N, C-alpha and C positions, 0 to 999 in steps of 0.2 A: 402628498397632498397639502397645500400650502394656500393660506391669504397671502393678499397684494393689498399694502399701502400706498398709496401714491402722495408724492410731499411727506412721504414716511420720515423723514427729519427734521419735520417741522415742530412747534408748538403743541399739536391738538394732536397730532400721529405721536410722539416722545409717551404723552399720557397713557393713550391710548393701546400702545404696545404693552407699554406695563403692566395694562389693563389686562390685557391678550394673556400674557404670558402668565397671568398671577390665577388666569382662569382655566390654563392647561393645555390656551393654545402655543405650541411647540416651533410651528412652522410658520415663521414669519420672515416676506420679502418687505422689505422698504424700499421702497422705488422715486427716486429722488433727482431732479438734474443737476442741485446744488448741494450734494449730499454733506451735512453738518456733523460731523460725530460728535463732536463736543458736545450738542444736544441732548444726544442719547447716552450720553455716556457710558453705565458698565454694562448697558443694555446692548451695545455694539457684540458682543463677543457670544451670546446670544438668538442672534436675529442676520438673516443677508441682507448685507446691503449694496441694491443696485444702481448705478449712475447711467440717469436715461430721460429721454423728454416723452410723456408719457402721450403727447401730441403728436409724435409719430407711431405712428399705427406698426409699423413695421418692429418697432423695438419693444410697442407693450405687446403685441400677440408673441413676440419673441419671449419674452419674458412670461408672459403665461404659459408657454407651452414647456418653454425649458422646467421650470419650476412647478410644472406641474398645479398651475393658480384654483380654486375652486371658490376662490369668493373675493371682492376686490371690495377694500374701505376707500373711495377718492375725496381726499383732501386737498386736491392740491388747486390753485388758484392762485389769483394775480387781485389784490387789492386797489394799488395806485390808481386815483381819476386822474393824473397830471395828464394833459394832452398828447405827448410822448410816449402814456403808455397806453393808449383805450385802444388801438390795433391793434400790441400784442394784447391785452387783458381781451379781447372779443376773442383773437385767437384761442387762448387758452382755456375760458371760462365758455365761451359758447362751442366753438368749432370744437375746440381738443375732449370739451367732454361730450357731445356730439356722437364722434368718432369712438369714445370709448365707450360710451353703450351699443354702437354696433359689435365694434370688435366683440365687448363680453356676451354679446347676442349670439356671435359667428361662434367663438369659442367653446359656448357652451357655458358660460360662469354660472353656479348655483343664485349669486346675489352679489348685486352691487348695492352697496348702503354709503351715501353721499350726501356731502354737506352743502344743503340749502342754506337759507340765511333768513333772518326775522327784517334782512333789508327789503324783502321782497313787499312788506310794509310799508318802507318809507321809515324820516325819521322825524321826531316827535319834540319838540322844544317844550312842552307844557312839566307845571309838575309833577303831575299825574299824581293826583289825590288819592285818599283810600275806598273814595266812591268811583274811583274811574274804570271803565269795562277793562277787563285785559285784550287784547285783540287774540282772533282766533281763526282758524284755517279756516271757515267759512265766508271769513268777510271780508273783505274789497283787498285788493294787493295794491298798491301804489307809489311804485319805487321811486324814488329822485336822486339813483345815483347809478353810473354805467353798473356797476357791481351789483346793484339790486335789479335792476332789468337784468344783466345776464341769469341769475339764480333762477329768476322768475320763467327765463327760456328754457331751461335747464330742465323746470318742474315740466312743463308741456310738454318738453319733446320727451320725457321719461317715462310719462304717461302714454303716450302715441307708444313709445316702442313695447311697455305691456301691454295695451288692449289689441296692439296691432299684429307685434312679432313678438309676444311671449316673455317678454325680459321680464324679470324679477329683480325689483328694487324698491326701496326703500329710503326718502331724501330724508333729511333733519334740518327743521329750521332751526339755526341756530343763532342765539341770542349771542350779545358782549360776554365773552366770557372769561374769568382772569382767574389767576393763577402763576405757578413758576414757569417761566420763561416767556410771558406775553412777550414784555417789556424787550427780547429781545428778539422779534420776529423779523425776517429780513423786510426792509423798506414802510414801517411801521414803527412811525414814531409813540412812544410811552403814551399814555392815557390815566384818565382819571382814577382805574385802579389800581394799577401798580403805581401812579404818582403818591397817590396816598398810604397805600402800603407800605412800599419800599421806604419813600421817602420820612416816613415815619418809624421805620425797622430804623434806619439810620442817624437817625437825629436831625433830618434835615426838611426848611421848609417846603409847604405844599400848598401852592396856590387850587384852589376847589371849586366847584360849581356851586351856586346857591345851596346854604343846608335843608333848607323845605325841598329839594330836587327829589326827584325819587329816581332810583336807578334799579335795573335788573340783575342781581349778583348770582349768576349763572357759573357755578367753579370749573373748573376744568375734568377737577374727577367726577363728578357730574356725566359730565356733556360725553366721556369715555365710558360709562356705563351702560348710557344710552343706545353708542353705536353698539355697543356689547350686547345689549336686547333686541336691535333691530338683526344682528347678525344669526343670535341664538334663537328668534323669532321662529314655530315649527312648519307655520303653515304661511301660504299665501295672503298677507294682507289684504282689505275690503277695501281702505286707503292703504296711502303711499306717504305721504309726505304729514308730518307729525314737526309740531313745538317741542323746543327745549328750551327750557326757560328758570331760572331762580326763582326765590323769593324779592318782592320787591322794597327797598329800604333806602331810605331818605340819606342823604349824604351828613347830616347832623347825625345821625344816628349811626354813623359810621363814624365818624369822627370819632363822637360821645365815645363809642365802644374802643376806640383805638389808642384813646385819653388814657382810657383804665390800664390799659395791659401796656402801655409804653409812656414812661414818663417821660419822652423827650420828645413827645409828638408835636408837632408846630404846624398846626393846619390854618388857616385862611382862608374864608369864603368869597367867591367873587360874587359880586350882584348880577351878572349876565346867567341868565337862562343855557345852557349847552344845548345843543343839537345831539341827538342820544337815540340809540334803537328802543320800541318799547316795550312793555312788559307785555306779556303771552301767554293764552290757556295753557294747561296740559292737559287737559282733562282727556282730550283724545288719546293719547299716549300710555297714561295713566291704565285706561280702561281697555286698549286695541293691544298694546306691547307689553302692557304690565311694567312699566318703568315707574318710578319715582323717585326724584330728588330728595335728597339724604343729606344735602350739607345745608345748613342755615348760613346765613352771614357770618356770625359770630363761628359757626366752626373751619368754614372755608377759610375764612381770615387766619383761625391758628395754625389749620392746617398750610397753609401758605410759607407762615411764619416761621414754622418749622423747618420748609424744604429752604428758605433764604438762611434760616443759622446750620443746613448742614452743606451749601454751598459754599457761605463765605467765613 
């Protein structure tokens, strides 16, 4: 019996794999169309890596049967918004994910834990002051990107499969995640998180958003633990969509902290607010699944820096 991770050698998957191994889950299959063996490092000898396309139903079903898969973590998706990627993104994010739900039902998979996104709420450009209300699962969803729209489609499709066909699934609405490996994701440019931390570590200049702008600081190891909590939850949940989000901190606070621990930090603030995902409420996942984020911004930055030191 084994668990399957689609997008299995990607940024989040590599951290999830390590979490699962640390928790005693030893039979893990990493399913990826373009396996990145360097990304999983010394984990490669402890897991099975299978090259394949989850959108091809026969390939997915074959892997499930061959490896006696009981649970699936679905992390494969396409983020690109460029015009030449839209049709492929819809095929992967919408059609491919719907087929994965159907195949999981047919194959008798115990539970699918999959990555939705805070992009279903749309992007924000305000500073998000201390008195602002975080986004709630019960609130309106107003995606402003193809990626956000596809994740909202996935949520509706998964709920229909749950209610009409008995599929046991849990979807996690993930905010922007930071941590070692984020800047190396395929087709995705480095963002404010990796630029602030990695440029400061290497003594390079970083042009940051305005100091007063708030960002959610969601550390990748917390997200991996949230996926594990969803996988381990012993009952069928009464609701199946949960926000996963870290604390809200201003760019200025983060810059001050980096300056206090890295003397070569050279951060300059811009004047224009940057569009980014919002800060989300996490009451539901804390109450229903018993998961609570452990990493403050400071703790996450320290851990990220420790990983950078090992890698360099």
